[in-house]
Every structure is written in structure tokens, then in C-alpha cells.
N, C-alpha and C positions, 0 to 999 in steps of 0.2 A: 504493500500500499503505499503511495507516494502522498505526502501531506502538501497542501499549499503553503505558502509563506504565512498566510493569516491563520491557518489552522496550526502551524508550528508556533507562532506567537502565542495563540491562546492556549496551546498545551503546556507552554513554558511559563504563563502567568502574566503576559504582558498585555497591555492596553494597545490596541492597533491604531496606528497614525501613519502618515507618510513617512516620518523620519525613522521610526521603528522598522517600518518595512523595508526601506532602503537599507539600513544598517543589516538586517537580516539577509537581504540579497546579496550585500557584499560578503557576509559570512560564507553563505552558501557557495558563491563562486571562489571563495579562497579557501575551502576545505577540501581536500582531495576525496573524490568519490561520495560526496555528500549525500547524494540520493539513495546509496547504498546503505548508508548507516542511519539516516534519520529516523527510521522506527525503533532503532536500538537507544538512541538519545533519549528519545521520549520514554521508553521502558526504563532506562537507567534514572532518569529524573523522578519518575514515579515511584522507584525503588528506594530512592535516597531521601525523600521528603519526610518520612517517619524519624529520620537520624539529623535533622536539621541541616540537610546538605541538599543541593540543586545545582541545575544547570542554568547559566544565564549567558546573555550576550556579553563580551568584553568591551570596555569602552575605548580600551588603548590598543587592541588589535583587532584584526577582523576574523576571530574565532569565537566560538562558543567556549565558556569556560565552566568547569566543574568546581564549585565552591564547597568546601567540606567545613561547615561550621558546627560540626556536632559537638556534644559535650566531651570533656577529655577522656572519659572513660570509653567513649565510642569512636574516638578518632581512628585507631587503629582499625578495628572492624570495618568501618566504611571505606578507609582507604584501600582495604583488601578487596572490597567490593569492586572500587573502582579499577584496580588492577586486573581482578578476574575478569571483569567486563571488557576492559581493553585487549586482553589476550584472546578471549573466546572470540571477539569479532574482529581481531586484527587491525585494532584502531590505534593510531600513534597519539601519544600524550605528550605534553611537554609540561615539566614541573615549573611553577612559578617558585623562584628563590625565596627562602624564608617564609612561605605560605602554605597553607592547606589547599592550594589551587592547582588545577591542571587545565591547559588548553587543549582542545580536541582538534588536531591538526588533520585528520582524516584517515581513511582506511589504506592499509598497506597496498 
């Protein structure tokens, strides 16, 4: 199933406007094989929500980012979930230095 830009934004919790749609379009165009991984992104976002972690658009790079804002006791578990997800779907991540955040670069 392929999501439209509006559907992706809605699934990620954004209010839709032209600026946000343009930002998502830039992210899609910058993320390698985005169409192959978009449903996995939504599934991961749903799985992360109970742990206070989520997927959002980066304001500084044209990528989606995974933000792990879990309580200290859940940080490692959530990080393992993210790593397993990336490995399972062959998705390249880039860790942000000194933060519990990853950029989703695309599919291998």
C-alpha cells in the first residue's frame, strides 16, 4: 500500500498545510527507496508511541527522524526495537551525536 503525502503526514500526527506538504515531499525525494519503506515507517511509529518515542520530520535535514524520548528505564529497549526494525527491513539509519535520535536515510 502506498500512502499519499497527506496520509503520511496524518499518520505521523502533522496538521496538513502547504509548507508541511513541501517538507514531506523533499524528505520523500531525499530518502532512498522511500516508497518501499513508507509502510514500515508508519508501523514503527505506531510501535514506538507507547514508549514516548516517535517519527518526525527533521527541521535541519531532509529526512525523517526517530526520536527516542522514552523514560530512562525504556531507552535501551526502544533502541533495540529501532535497530531490529532497521535490520529487518534493510534500512540505513544515521545516529545523531549525543542524542537518542536517528535519521532514516532509506533502504539499502
